C-alpha positions, 0 to 999 in steps of 0.5 A: 583730893579734888577730882582731876579735870577731864577732857570731854569727848564723845566716842564712836563705838558703832561696831567696835568691841567693848568689854563689860565685866560683870553679870548683874543689874549694874552691868545690864544698865551699862550694856543697854547704853552701849547697845544704843550706841551700836557697840559690839558688846562682850560681857564676862562674868561667872553668872548673868542676869535674865536680861543679859541671857536673853540679849545673848540668845537674840544675838545682841551681845556675846557672853564670856562665862567664868572668872576674869582673865586679861585675855577678855580684853583682846580686841576691845576699844573700851572696858567697863568694870561693873562687878560687885567685887572690888578686887575683880574690878581692880584687876580689870582696871590694871589689865586695861591700863597695861593694854592702854585701853580706856576703862571705867570702874563703876563708882570708883573714880580713882581706878577709872581712866574715863567717866560715864556721864549723865546724859540728856538724849535728844539724838542726834543732839546729846548733852553729857554732864560729868563731875569727874566722879566726884559727885555722880548724884549731883550730875544726875540732878543737873541732868534733870534740870537740863532735861526740863529746859531742852524741848524734845523737838531739838533732836528733829531740828539737829537732824534737819541741820545734818541733812542740809549741812553739805548744801549749806556748806557749799553755798556759804563757803565763809565760816563766819557767814555760815555760822551766823546763818545757822544761828538765825535758822536754828532760833527762828521760824525754821525751828518753830516749824520743827517744833510743830512737827511741820518738817516739810514746811521747815525744809521749804523755809530753810531753802528760802533763808539760804537763798536770801543769805547767799545774796546778802553781804557780810556786815561787820559790827562791834558790841561793847560789853561790860564784863563786870568786876571778875565774878562770872556770875555778874555778867549779864545775859545779854553780855553772855549772848554777845560772847557766844555770837562773837567771831573776835573778842578784844578784852582788857587784862582785867577781864577774868578767866572765868568770864573769858571761859564763857566765850564761844570756843572758836572765837579769836581772843585778843588781849589789849592790855593797858595798865598803869605804867605799861601800855601794851596796846595803845588806844589808837591800836585798839581802834585800829583792831576794831576797824580791821575786824569789823571791816572784814565782816566779823562780829567783834566784842570789845570786852571791858572790865566793869562797865564800858561807860565808867572810866572805860573809854567806851565813849571814845571807842564808839565815837571812833566807830561812828566816824568810820561807819561801823555799826555798834551796840552797848551792853552795860556791865556792873561797874567796880564801885557797885560790885566791890562795895556789895561784895565787901558789905559796904552800902554806898548810900545810907540814909543816916550817913551818905546821901550821895556817891561820887565815882572818881578816877585817880590813875595819874597825878594830873587827874588828881590835881584837877579834881574839886577837892573842896566838894569831895571833902564834904561830909555825908557822901561816899567817895569811890576812887578807881585806879587809886593805889598809886595815889593814896598819899596824895588822895589823903593829903588833899582830903585832909587839907580840905577839911575831911576828918582824919578818922573818916573810915576807908576801905581798900578792896583788892580783887573785888568779887573774885575768890582772892578778894581782900578788904582792908579797913581803917581810917583816912589818916593812916591810908598809905600805911594800911596799903603798904602794910598789907601790900595792896596791889591793883586792881583795887578800889578805894572807898572813903566815907562813914559807910566803909566802917560797915564792912566790918559788921556786914562782911559776907564774902571771902576772907574777913576784913584786914586792918584796924576795924573801926566801930560801925556807925550807929544805925537809925533808931527803930 
């Protein structure tokens, strides 16, 4: 059974009673961490380690000698069961549950109501890593990697921000302006002065930056970001940064939840869904939203599946923004043709089988009827049809009528790059039947050409291909 999803929380334990059941080395480690948090620690056990006895003599903790009794929980906010006896740990957890007190049982996720994470301490900056009790060693390994990434000066930088928090809030009342100011300060010269240990100079630089920010006026902007086909790992670093800087994110329906989860938590998410047959938000409506939020001084991300300049109407949106004097930039994404082919083991070009690639949109009958089918039916090229699920019968008919062989390999890639990816392989003359047989639905991409057959032998991601797999083209002789 997979570990349940936990709600991350940092507890304020200063001056609050915490019970640790156990008197050995494991309990000692837990007590040491609780003392760092300023907790009022009570430790109960039949016997105690040398350090626990020493801390008690120093007045830092209170010892309760004997076998566990539920009365030990009186007044406790939190309980940690750290004995070597599983029966005692179970009794502590059961008593805590009856009293509705959060309890952690060391190395027993099933009996725990909270988990103690691996911690990276740059106080007051603290990073916690948890696997929900599923793999504590993995959490520790992740912590070690993060330790190497975080400069020791971050603690001093966080303390500086805390000292200036009230002044910054008072002088920059607007939340968006304040956040942008802090993002600039915490990554710029103020942070560099802190890293060098020049705190007084950092304070002076912060005052200068704040004075300049007070005089400036908020300027809204739009970043057009390609989200890729679904796998969040394919989002670019620049795209990730844009998501974390955005005040408002206008996203397409096909942008995956995993990509949206990377956005800043307090950003406003607005779905502007447009899919074949149903237009929940018109293009004019999207333009109006971009203009409204940018003119309000917000940083807007227009998040599109794939790449915004490949059948994404990104050019139209930039033209509109330019006409209205809105600043913009573009972050390209991995378009569906590249990602779906790669995740299906299908090379779009191959020196023996395909010397060119054509990307074609097939979202409606009118667009299909305007294509140069004579050129598209030529051999030794790969065709990739976007939004073509509804037009498979017409695509087949046009290609066959203009000379493309019925045995030409094809591949239908549904939900390419996502965990639910499906690939259906077959031949051009049976294309509509393949789609119907396997109930292929949008989002799906059609690949036509000899290279499609390679998906049968070069498959590496997700479920195995479906359909009558054709023999792969012969590779070039060595």
